[in-house]
C-alpha positions in Angstrom: 0.0 0.0 0.0 1.1 3.5 -0.7 1.0 6.2 1.9 0.0 9.7 1.1 0.7 12.6 3.3 -2.0 15.3 3.6 -1.5 18.7 5.1 -3.8 19.2 8.1 -4.4 22.7 9.4 -5.7 23.3 12.9 -8.8 25.4 13.2 -7.1 27.8 15.5 -4.4 28.4 13.0 -6.7 29.1 10.0 -6.8 32.9 10.2 -3.0 33.1 10.5 -2.6 30.6 7.7 -4.6 32.8 5.4 -2.6 35.8 6.4 0.8 34.2 5.6 0.1 32.5 2.3 0.5 34.1 -1.2 -2.4 32.2 -2.8 -5.2 33.0 -0.3 -7.7 33.3 -3.2 -7.2 29.6 -4.0 -8.0 28.5 -0.4 -11.4 28.0 1.2 -12.6 31.0 3.1 -13.3 29.1 6.3 -11.7 26.3 8.1 -15.0 24.5 8.2 -15.2 24.5 4.3 -11.6 23.4 4.0 -12.1 20.6 6.6 -15.1 19.3 4.8 -13.1 19.1 1.5 -10.2 17.6 3.4 -12.3 14.8 4.8 -13.9 14.1 1.4 -10.6 13.8 -0.3 -9.2 11.6 2.5 -12.2 9.3 2.3 -11.8 9.0 -1.5 -8.1 8.2 -1.2 -8.8 5.6 1.4 -11.5 4.0 -0.8 -8.9 3.7 -3.5 -6.6 1.8 -1.2 -4.2 4.5 -0.1 -3.0 5.0 3.4 -3.6 8.6 4.4 -1.2 10.3 6.8 -2.4 13.6 8.3 0.6 16.0 8.7 -0.3 18.8 11.1 1.3 21.9 9.7 3.2 24.1 12.2 2.9 27.5 10.6 6.2 28.7 12.1 8.0 25.7 10.5 6.2 26.4 7.2 7.4 30.0 7.2 10.9 29.0 8.0 10.8 26.3 5.2 9.8 28.9 2.6 12.3 31.6 3.8 15.2 29.1 3.8 14.4 28.1 0.2 13.5 31.6 -0.9 10.2 30.4 -2.2 6.6 31.8 -2.1 4.3 30.3 0.5 1.9 28.9 -2.0 0.2 25.5 -2.6 3.3 24.0 -4.2 5.5 25.0 -1.3 3.0 23.7 1.2 2.8 20.4 -0.6 6.6 20.1 -0.7 6.8 21.0 3.0 4.3 18.3 3.9 6.0 15.7 1.7 9.4 16.5 3.1 8.2 16.4 6.7 9.6 13.6 8.8 7.0 12.0 11.0 
């Protein structure tokens, strides 16, 4: 079985997340909307036989990750951050 890491954002972090990312327009407006989509995708992946691993995103670590690499804090960077995260 193949494991897939998925970024998980804490509800309390949502307002700050939206304030630090460069692609706010591509994100859900509320954590509740995002969480509903997250759970739906997770269920679909599990139904296809994948193992889904929730990776809680620490916003300070994410900021540092982007600054070190001199990259924008966008969807691509967040995906790379999660995939490179050691569990």
